Each structure stands twice: as C-alpha cells, then as structure tokens.
Backbone as CSV, one residue per row, in Angstrom:
resi,resn,N_x,N_y,N_z,CA_x,CA_y,CA_z,C_x,C_y,C_z
1,MET,0.861,-1.059,-0.095,-0.013,0.011,0.004,0.877,1.265,-0.030
2,TRP,0.680,2.179,-0.806,1.485,3.278,-0.922,0.551,4.503,-1.138
3,ARG,1.105,5.824,-0.707,0.581,7.027,-0.612,1.482,8.135,-0.924
4,TYR,0.990,9.240,-1.526,1.823,10.314,-1.808,1.605,11.318,-0.431
5,VAL,2.724,11.877,-0.027,2.520,12.725,1.355,3.775,13.605,1.267
6,ASP,3.463,14.975,1.416,4.533,15.789,1.775,5.291,15.675,3.033
7,TYR,5.815,14.795,2.993,6.225,14.329,4.591,6.962,15.203,5.345
8,GLU,7.762,15.982,5.034,8.443,16.937,5.583,8.214,18.555,5.297
9,ASN,7.053,18.781,4.473,6.411,20.026,4.391,7.463,20.726,3.674
10,ASP,8.132,20.085,2.703,9.160,21.131,1.764,8.452,21.411,0.274
11,GLY,7.421,20.865,0.140,6.693,21.352,-1.103,6.575,20.363,-2.099
12,ASP,7.120,19.190,-1.931,6.973,18.206,-3.127,6.282,16.949,-2.221
13,LEU,6.188,16.041,-3.125,5.392,14.793,-2.667,6.235,13.578,-2.524
14,ASP,6.432,13.058,-1.361,7.289,11.942,-1.106,6.310,10.667,-1.258
15,ILE,6.960,9.575,-1.116,6.148,8.244,-1.277,6.333,7.551,-0.158
16,ILE,5.357,7.134,0.511,5.087,6.170,1.863,4.592,4.938,1.392
17,ILE,5.193,4.019,1.976,4.948,2.475,1.492,4.710,1.758,2.758
18,ALA,3.533,1.227,2.958,3.295,0.258,4.054,3.505,-1.225,3.453
19,ILE,4.393,-1.852,4.267,4.636,-3.292,3.708,4.285,-4.401,4.825
20,ASP,3.626,-5.483,4.285,3.532,-6.514,5.164,4.104,-7.764,5.088
21,ASP,4.791,-8.244,5.818,5.364,-9.734,5.608,4.806,-10.688,6.426
22,TRP,4.295,-11.731,5.513,3.548,-13.009,6.013,4.453,-14.012,6.422
23,THR,5.643,-13.929,6.395,6.791,-14.901,6.485,6.420,-15.756,7.783
24,ASP,6.152,-15.120,8.917,5.824,-15.939,10.219,4.374,-16.394,10.160
25,TYR,3.598,-15.714,9.492,2.074,-15.939,9.961,1.675,-17.188,9.071
26,GLY,2.292,-17.633,7.859,1.710,-18.907,7.199,0.407,-18.973,7.051
27,TRP,-0.092,-19.902,6.493,-1.583,-20.208,6.132,-1.894,-21.507,6.590
28,ASP,-1.245,-22.530,6.032,-1.746,-24.036,6.377,-1.324,-24.514,7.674
29,ASN,-2.060,-25.226,8.242,-1.960,-25.976,9.457,-1.533,-24.986,10.654
30,ALA,-2.248,-23.861,10.697,-1.900,-22.908,11.531,-2.467,-23.126,13.081
31,PHE,-3.254,-23.861,13.263,-3.821,-24.290,14.400,-3.479,-25.714,14.923
32,ASP,-3.331,-25.750,16.226,-3.046,-27.229,16.504,-4.402,-27.839,16.972
33,LYS,-4.464,-29.151,17.299,-5.494,-30.000,17.672,-6.551,-29.296,18.421
34,ASN,-6.128,-28.379,19.583,-6.985,-27.658,20.266,-7.652,-26.313,19.940
35,GLY,-7.205,-26.071,18.598,-7.606,-24.726,18.094,-6.763,-23.580,18.464
36,VAL,-5.591,-23.756,18.956,-4.674,-22.813,19.272,-3.685,-22.268,18.046
37,TRP,-3.521,-21.114,17.774,-2.845,-20.506,16.849,-1.470,-20.890,16.987
38,THR,-0.604,-21.603,15.935,0.585,-22.052,16.284,1.867,-21.133,15.466
39,ASN,1.328,-20.395,14.356,2.102,-19.660,13.585,2.239,-18.301,14.358
40,GLY,3.373,-17.562,13.659,3.700,-16.148,14.176,2.728,-15.088,13.445
41,PRO,3.028,-13.623,14.000,2.027,-12.516,13.478,2.479,-12.244,12.368
42,LEU,1.543,-11.328,11.555,1.627,-10.776,10.389,2.385,-9.525,10.683
43,HIS,3.501,-9.298,10.333,4.317,-7.977,10.466,4.000,-6.959,9.359
44,GLY,3.907,-5.794,9.943,3.832,-4.819,8.922,4.774,-3.344,9.160
45,THR,5.285,-2.826,8.139,6.276,-1.693,8.642,5.978,-0.545,7.634
46,VAL,6.523,0.496,7.806,6.332,1.715,6.974,7.616,2.298,6.573
47,TYR,7.626,2.583,5.384,8.997,3.358,4.715,8.503,4.755,4.074
48,LEU,9.604,5.561,4.120,9.810,6.726,3.474,10.630,6.691,2.270
49,ILE,10.177,7.220,1.126,10.987,7.458,0.055,10.757,8.737,-0.247
50,GLU,11.902,9.720,-0.036,11.849,11.010,0.003,12.104,11.518,-1.512
51,GLN,11.503,12.318,-1.895,11.759,13.098,-3.281,12.781,14.139,-3.145
52,THR,13.879,13.844,-3.743,14.970,14.858,-3.595,14.933,15.975,-4.394
53,LYS,14.636,15.666,-5.795,14.441,16.407,-6.900,13.547,16.055,-7.675
54,PRO,12.791,16.928,-8.451,11.672,16.600,-9.367,11.829,15.067,-10.099
55,GLY,11.056,14.033,-9.603,11.106,12.863,-10.229,12.324,12.015,-9.790
56,GLU,13.212,12.366,-8.708,14.340,11.793,-8.322,13.970,11.407,-6.854
57,TYR,14.118,10.095,-6.363,13.866,9.660,-4.934,15.107,9.175,-4.201
58,ALA,15.291,9.300,-2.850,16.120,8.722,-2.060,15.825,7.125,-1.999
59,LYS,16.695,6.413,-1.308,16.565,4.973,-0.944,15.486,4.895,-0.021
60,PRO,14.552,3.969,0.221,13.768,3.732,1.306,14.354,3.563,2.511
61,VAL,13.770,4.400,3.753,14.058,4.313,4.951,12.943,4.014,5.772
62,HIS,13.197,3.284,6.970,12.198,3.208,8.062,11.588,4.240,8.522
63,ILE,10.318,4.508,8.718,9.756,5.572,9.713,9.849,4.917,11.135
64,ASN,10.573,5.703,12.041,10.354,5.308,13.490,9.343,5.917,14.075
65,ALA,8.963,5.027,15.165,8.172,5.534,16.110,8.466,4.999,17.454
66,GLY,8.725,5.769,18.514,9.104,5.593,19.856,10.497,5.081,19.852
67,GLY,11.577,5.583,18.805,12.564,5.199,18.850,13.139,3.918,17.786
68,LYS,12.085,3.399,17.232,12.499,2.145,16.293,11.513,2.028,15.428
69,PRO,12.007,1.320,14.123,10.998,1.303,12.993,9.412,0.868,13.507
70,ILE,8.616,1.661,12.927,7.195,1.172,13.166,7.052,-0.364,12.832
71,GLU,6.357,-0.899,13.548,5.828,-2.402,13.335,4.689,-2.719,13.821
72,ASN,3.738,-2.915,13.065,2.418,-3.222,13.380,2.039,-4.706,12.965
73,PHE,1.048,-5.395,13.296,0.595,-6.478,12.505,-0.437,-6.670,11.605
74,SER,-0.007,-5.965,10.453,-1.099,-5.830,9.419,-0.660,-5.445,8.203
75,ILE,-1.418,-5.220,7.250,-1.121,-4.510,5.994,-1.499,-3.142,6.295
76,SER,-0.744,-2.326,6.973,-1.053,-1.152,7.614,-1.979,-0.009,6.830
77,GLY,-1.622,0.367,5.560,-2.148,1.484,4.987,-1.781,2.712,5.733
78,ALA,-0.931,3.154,6.008,-0.319,4.284,6.913,-1.105,5.496,6.377
79,ASN,-1.827,6.267,7.187,-2.564,7.639,6.890,-1.936,8.632,7.530
80,PHE,-1.617,9.479,6.754,-0.837,10.940,7.243,-1.807,12.049,7.239
81,GLU,-2.108,12.397,8.549,-2.945,13.752,8.656,-2.910,14.296,9.905
82,ASP,-3.192,15.356,10.110,-3.022,16.147,11.458,-4.362,15.561,12.322
83,PHE,-4.184,14.492,12.878,-5.533,14.024,13.814,-5.609,14.815,14.941
84,ASP,-4.571,15.624,15.666,-4.945,16.060,16.820,-4.805,17.602,16.987
85,GLY,-4.734,18.120,15.470,-5.031,19.585,15.455,-3.984,20.433,15.795
86,ASP,-2.551,19.733,15.728,-1.666,20.568,16.438,-0.503,21.060,15.128
87,GLY,-1.203,20.705,13.981,-0.357,21.536,12.929,0.664,20.624,12.039
88,ASP,1.007,19.338,12.674,1.791,18.678,11.932,1.120,17.090,11.543
89,LEU,1.812,16.243,11.040,1.027,14.891,10.407,1.338,13.736,11.311
90,ASP,0.399,13.303,11.867,0.185,12.110,12.567,-0.038,11.012,11.791
91,ILE,-0.064,9.747,12.264,-0.121,8.512,11.415,-1.293,7.745,12.190
92,ILE,-2.153,7.247,11.326,-3.152,6.191,11.910,-2.739,4.823,10.870
93,ILE,-2.702,3.627,11.669,-2.414,2.490,10.845,-3.320,1.401,11.156
94,GLY,-3.784,0.588,10.460,-4.680,-0.551,10.843,-3.994,-1.772,11.379
95,GLU,-4.452,-2.550,12.292,-4.044,-3.779,12.690,-4.780,-4.983,11.932
96,PHE,-4.140,-6.054,11.850,-4.721,-7.178,11.216,-6.295,-7.483,11.526
97,VAL,-6.306,-7.539,12.662,-7.739,-7.855,13.357,-8.146,-6.613,14.172
98,ASP,-9.195,-6.050,13.881,-9.891,-5.240,14.963,-9.533,-3.897,15.479
99,ARG,-8.457,-3.328,15.236,-8.070,-2.219,15.964,-7.386,-1.287,15.018
100,LEU,-7.337,0.060,15.548,-6.574,1.150,14.860,-5.341,1.576,15.731
101,SER,-4.215,1.850,15.090,-3.180,2.472,16.039,-2.796,3.930,15.673
102,TRP,-2.730,4.597,16.704,-2.427,6.154,16.421,-0.871,6.616,16.905
103,ILE,-0.253,7.090,15.898,1.337,7.372,16.182,1.422,8.959,16.029
104,GLU,1.565,9.473,17.242,1.438,11.051,17.386,2.822,11.413,16.831
105,ASN,2.872,12.598,15.920,3.844,13.324,15.750,4.244,14.340,17.054
106,THR,5.474,13.940,17.437,5.861,14.956,18.824,6.934,15.870,18.183
107,GLY,7.345,15.770,17.061,8.183,16.579,16.491,7.470,17.829,15.848
108,THR,7.911,18.196,14.706,7.208,19.411,14.052,6.844,18.855,12.650
109,ARG,6.205,19.967,11.939,5.717,19.623,10.551,6.711,19.382,9.671
110,THR,7.923,20.126,9.725,9.064,19.742,8.894,10.032,19.016,9.318
111,LYS,10.190,18.600,10.692,10.935,17.565,11.301,10.162,16.563,12.102
112,PRO,9.502,15.673,11.532,8.520,14.708,12.162,9.446,13.790,12.921
113,GLU,8.787,13.603,14.025,9.232,12.573,15.175,8.035,12.057,15.783
114,TYR,8.151,10.818,15.834,6.918,9.814,16.204,7.023,9.336,17.506
115,ALA,5.848,9.269,18.337,5.788,8.621,19.590,5.632,7.129,19.333
116,ALA,5.602,6.324,20.346,5.239,4.811,20.096,3.805,4.663,19.895
117,PRO,3.370,3.875,18.874,1.871,3.536,18.732,1.057,3.259,19.878
118,LYS,-0.097,3.901,19.727,-1.121,3.411,20.798,-2.435,3.161,20.065
119,PHE,-3.097,1.978,20.721,-4.401,1.793,20.082,-5.536,3.036,20.362
120,ILE,-6.166,3.096,19.306,-7.046,4.241,19.447,-8.219,3.808,20.541
121,LYS,-8.554,4.791,21.382,-9.552,4.221,22.583,-10.836,5.396,22.625
122,ILE,-11.841,4.975,22.801,-13.193,5.551,22.962,-13.438,5.593,24.260
123,ASN,-13.576,6.749,25.192,-14.106,6.513,26.465,-13.111,5.634,27.330
124,GLY,-11.875,5.461,26.959,-10.869,4.783,27.822,-10.668,3.387,27.399
125,GLU,-11.685,2.756,26.413,-11.611,1.531,25.903,-11.042,1.406,24.680
126,ILE,-10.411,0.408,24.334,-9.848,0.269,22.957,-10.847,0.043,22.035
127,LEU,-10.952,0.966,21.062,-11.924,0.731,19.842,-11.782,-0.448,19.287
128,HIS,-12.715,-1.361,18.976,-12.640,-2.521,18.427,-13.936,-2.424,17.244
129,LEU,-13.239,-2.989,16.092,-13.977,-2.572,14.869,-14.718,-4.078,14.263
130,ASP,-14.339,-5.226,14.831,-14.889,-6.461,14.537,-14.676,-6.459,12.933
131,LEU,-13.272,-6.363,12.537,-13.088,-6.568,10.922,-11.541,-7.272,11.043
132,GLU,-11.205,-7.663,9.970,-9.940,-7.999,9.754,-9.341,-7.179,8.294
133,MET,-7.889,-7.364,8.552,-7.299,-6.721,7.420,-7.740,-5.340,7.229
134,ILE,-7.356,-4.502,8.316,-8.021,-3.202,8.275,-7.146,-2.126,7.619
135,VAL,-7.505,-1.497,6.473,-6.705,-0.397,5.671,-7.488,0.862,5.766
136,PRO,-7.194,1.634,6.818,-8.050,2.930,6.852,-7.661,3.890,5.859
137,THR,-8.449,4.870,5.606,-8.572,5.876,4.718,-9.084,7.153,5.534
138,THR,-8.468,8.392,5.362,-9.022,9.470,5.987,-9.706,10.306,4.871
139,ALA,-10.725,10.902,5.431,-11.627,12.086,4.537,-12.106,12.895,5.221
140,ASP,-12.332,14.202,4.681,-12.980,15.366,5.384,-14.406,15.151,4.889
C-alpha cells in the first residue's frame, strides 16, 4: 500500500510505502488440535521514499516511532493527517484484526518525530471494529 505525502513539508510529494510480511504468519496447519494458533504474527512496517529533486527519490528508510521502526501486525495502509489539530502530520495505521493504532507526531511539521503507537480508545476503552485486514483511509 503506498501513498503520496509531503512528509517534511518541503513542497514536494514523497512516497510512503506500508509493507506487510507474512513469513511468520503462514497459512496451512496454523492451528493445533485444540484450536490454538501456532504460527507467528503478520508483520507490517512503513517506509519513506523522499523526493530529492523532481522525479528523483532517495532510498527507502524506515519511519521510526518510539525510537524504533514502526511495526504493526497488518497491511497497515499508513494514513498521514493532522489528527490532533496541532499542525503536524500524525499517522493512523490498521491492525490485522479489529484495531487502529495512532502514532502521534511529537516533532514538527518539517521535522517529524513519532511517539510509540497506541491503540485508539473511545471513553478509555480500545476501539474494536470487528473487522480483519483493516486499511483505513482518511477523509474530510
């Protein structure tokens, strides 16, 4: 899943790629005889490909949150928007089953720095969507 985003507010569109890795997840024989899941999780991560000149791009780099590369358990479809109204771009990503994670930009619009992901809560309770393979999209 990819999106155009002016990541660092320099006037050009960069490319954000959210990639999922199903290596540990697997498909066949994933449950034991008691119905317990035996395979690993579905990993997802988010990369920035910065536009350096018109039509030229840097090598992909992980976007970090909480001091380490973003890792969620899904095909995240990272959404960049000012979700908390403070003038910078935050991130919302979907989890494979049931939840959304919010990653607050604690830096600035021109120098993003992201806090560790937190599940979105409503009235103190984690928001559950009763869905799988959540790929959120923002709209006004």
